[in-house]
TORDODO-97655 format. One line per field, with one value per residue: residue number from 1; residue in one letter; x, y, z of N, C-alpha, C, CB in turn. Coordinates in steps of 0.2 Angstrom, whole numbers. Glycine has a CB too. Layout:
N
seq	(NUM, ...)
type	(a, ...)
n_x	(X, ...)
n_y	(Y, ...)
n_z	(Z, ...)
ca_x	(X, ...)
ca_y	(Y, ...)
ca_z	(Z, ...)
c_x	(X, ...)
c_y	(Y, ...)
c_z	(Z, ...)
cb_x	(X, ...)
cb_y	(Y, ...)
cb_z	(Z, ...)
This chain:
77
seq	(1, 2, 3, 4, 5, 6, 7, 8, 9, 10, 11, 12, 13, 14, 15, 16, 17, 18, 19, 20, 21, 22, 23, 24, 25, 26, 27, 28, 29, 30, 31, 32, 33, 34, 35, 36, 37, 38, 39, 40, 41, 42, 43, 44, 45, 46, 47, 48, 49, 50, 51, 52, 53, 54, 55, 56, 57, 58, 59, 60, 61, 62, 63, 64, 65, 66, 67, 68, 69, 70, 71, 72, 73, 74, 75, 76, 77)
type	(m, p, a, h, e, f, r, f, v, v, t, d, v, k, l, t, k, a, q, e, e, k, i, g, q, a, v, a, q, a, g, a, l, a, l, a, e, i, t, p, p, n, a, v, s, v, q, i, g, r, n, r, w, w, r, g, i, p, a, p, e, i, l, k, q, l, e, a, f, a, s, e, r, a, g, e, a)
n_x	(-55, -51, -55, -53, -58, -54, -59, -56, -63, -65, -72, -80, -70, -60, -50, -35, -31, -18, -16, -26, -20, -8, -13, -20, -9, -2, -11, -11, 2, 2, -7, -1, 11, 5, 0, 12, 18, 9, 8, 15, 33, 33, 22, 14, 10, -1, -7, -23, -32, -39, -36, -37, -30, -22, -17, -7, -2, 6, 2, 12, 19, 18, 25, 38, 41, 41, 51, 62, 62, 65, 78, 84, 83, 90, 103, 107, 105)
n_y	(77, 63, 46, 29, 13, -4, -21, -38, -53, -68, -84, -99, -106, -110, -100, -98, -86, -82, -85, -76, -64, -65, -66, -54, -45, -48, -44, -31, -27, -31, -21, -9, -11, -11, 2, 9, 16, 26, 33, 46, 46, 48, 42, 31, 15, 10, 0, 1, -6, -22, -32, -20, -7, 8, 19, 33, 50, 56, 69, 84, 87, 74, 66, 72, 68, 54, 53, 57, 47, 36, 39, 40, 26, 20, 23, 36, 48)
n_z	(-29, -37, -34, -33, -32, -30, -31, -25, -25, -16, -17, -10, -4, 10, 20, 29, 42, 40, 26, 21, 24, 16, 3, 2, 4, -8, -18, -15, -18, -32, -37, -34, -42, -54, -55, -55, -66, -68, -56, -46, -41, -27, -22, -10, -3, 9, 22, 28, 34, 38, 24, 16, 7, 4, -8, -13, -12, 2, 14, 13, 26, 32, 23, 24, 37, 35, 26, 34, 44, 37, 32, 44, 48, 39, 42, 39, 45)
ca_x	(-50, -53, -54, -55, -58, -54, -61, -55, -67, -63, -78, -81, -64, -58, -43, -33, -30, -12, -17, -29, -15, -3, -16, -21, -2, 0, -15, -9, 8, 1, -10, 5, 15, 1, 0, 19, 19, 5, 8, 21, 37, 33, 16, 16, 5, -2, -12, -27, -37, -39, -37, -38, -24, -23, -11, -7, 4, 4, 2, 19, 22, 19, 30, 44, 42, 43, 58, 67, 62, 68, 85, 87, 83, 95, 109, 109, 103)
ca_y	(73, 57, 40, 23, 7, -11, -27, -44, -57, -75, -88, -106, -109, -108, -98, -96, -79, -81, -85, -70, -59, -66, -64, -47, -42, -49, -40, -24, -27, -31, -15, -4, -12, -9, 9, 12, 20, 32, 37, 49, 42, 49, 39, 26, 11, 10, -4, 4, -11, -29, -32, -14, -3, 15, 21, 40, 54, 58, 76, 86, 86, 67, 64, 74, 64, 48, 53, 58, 41, 31, 41, 37, 19, 18, 26, 42, 54)
ca_z	(-30, -39, -30, -37, -28, -34, -26, -27, -21, -17, -14, -10, -2, 17, 20, 36, 43, 37, 19, 19, 24, 11, -3, 3, 2, -15, -22, -15, -22, -39, -38, -34, -48, -60, -54, -54, -71, -68, -50, -45, -37, -20, -20, -6, -2, 16, 24, 32, 38, 35, 17, 13, 6, 1, -12, -15, -10, 9, 15, 14, 32, 34, 19, 27, 43, 33, 23, 40, 47, 32, 32, 51, 49, 34, 45, 35, 49)
c_x	(-53, -51, -56, -54, -58, -55, -58, -58, -65, -69, -77, -74, -63, -51, -42, -32, -23, -12, -21, -24, -10, -7, -18, -15, -1, -5, -13, -3, 7, -3, -5, 9, 11, 0, 7, 20, 15, 4, 15, 26, 36, 26, 18, 9, 5, -8, -16, -33, -36, -41, -39, -32, -26, -16, -12, -1, 2, 5, 10, 22, 23, 25, 37, 46, 44, 50, 63, 67, 66, 76, 88, 88, 89, 102, 112, 108, 109)
c_y	(66, 51, 34, 17, 1, -16, -33, -49, -65, -79, -95, -109, -106, -106, -96, -89, -77, -81, -79, -64, -59, -64, -57, -43, -42, -45, -33, -23, -26, -24, -9, -5, -9, -1, 13, 17, 27, 36, 40, 45, 43, 46, 33, 22, 10, 5, 0, 0, -18, -30, -26, -10, 3, 16, 29, 43, 57, 66, 78, 85, 79, 64, 66, 70, 57, 47, 53, 51, 36, 33, 39, 30, 16, 20, 32, 48, 57)
c_z	(-32, -35, -33, -32, -32, -29, -30, -22, -22, -13, -14, -8, 5, 17, 27, 36, 39, 29, 17, 19, 18, 4, -3, 1, -5, -20, -21, -19, -30, -41, -39, -40, -54, -60, -55, -60, -71, -61, -49, -41, -30, -18, -15, -5, 6, 18, 29, 35, 35, 28, 13, 13, 3, -3, -14, -12, -3, 9, 16, 20, 34, 29, 21, 33, 40, 30, 29, 43, 43, 32, 39, 51, 44, 36, 41, 39, 52)
cb_x	(-45, -51, -57, -50, -64, -47, -68, -47, -75, -57, -84, -83, -58, -60, -42, -27, -29, -7, -22, -35, -11, -1, -23, -23, 3, -1, -23, -8, 13, -4, -15, 9, 17, -6, -4, 24, 18, -2, 6, 20, 44, 33, 12, 18, 5, -3, -10, -31, -44, -43, -42, -44, -19, -24, -9, -14, 5, 9, -2, 20, 18, 12, 29, 44, 36, 37, 59, 65, 55, 65, 86, 82, 77, 94, 114, 107, 98)
cb_y	(73, 55, 41, 22, 7, -11, -27, -46, -56, -77, -86, -108, -107, -114, -91, -100, -76, -86, -91, -69, -59, -73, -68, -44, -45, -57, -41, -22, -32, -37, -13, -5, -19, -12, 11, 7, 17, 30, 33, 56, 45, 56, 36, 28, 4, 17, -11, 10, -9, -34, -38, -10, -7, 21, 17, 43, 60, 55, 78, 93, 89, 63, 67, 81, 63, 46, 59, 63, 38, 32, 48, 40, 16, 21, 20, 42, 52)
cb_z	(-24, -46, -22, -43, -22, -38, -25, -27, -22, -13, -17, -17, -6, 22, 16, 38, 50, 39, 17, 24, 30, 10, -3, 10, 7, -17, -19, -7, -20, -41, -33, -27, -48, -60, -48, -54, -78, -70, -44, -41, -39, -18, -26, 1, -5, 20, 27, 28, 37, 40, 15, 17, 2, 7, -18, -12, -15, 14, 21, 12, 38, 32, 12, 29, 47, 27, 19, 45, 48, 25, 31, 56, 47, 27, 44, 28, 54)
């Protein structure tokens, strides 16, 4: 299964933890948006560590649990 990793490096500037999180979130959102046309509709983005994100299709049993959770939270259970 192919895997691709993209990096974004910032140097020569001090960032607070909040700024790091905000930038990390923005980079992840931009990556997910850029991949939107080429990833299936059931692909999801998940933070897996500090400034690390994964985008892909979860295993079927996890996807079903996620769909059930989302339906419940949306008041559709």
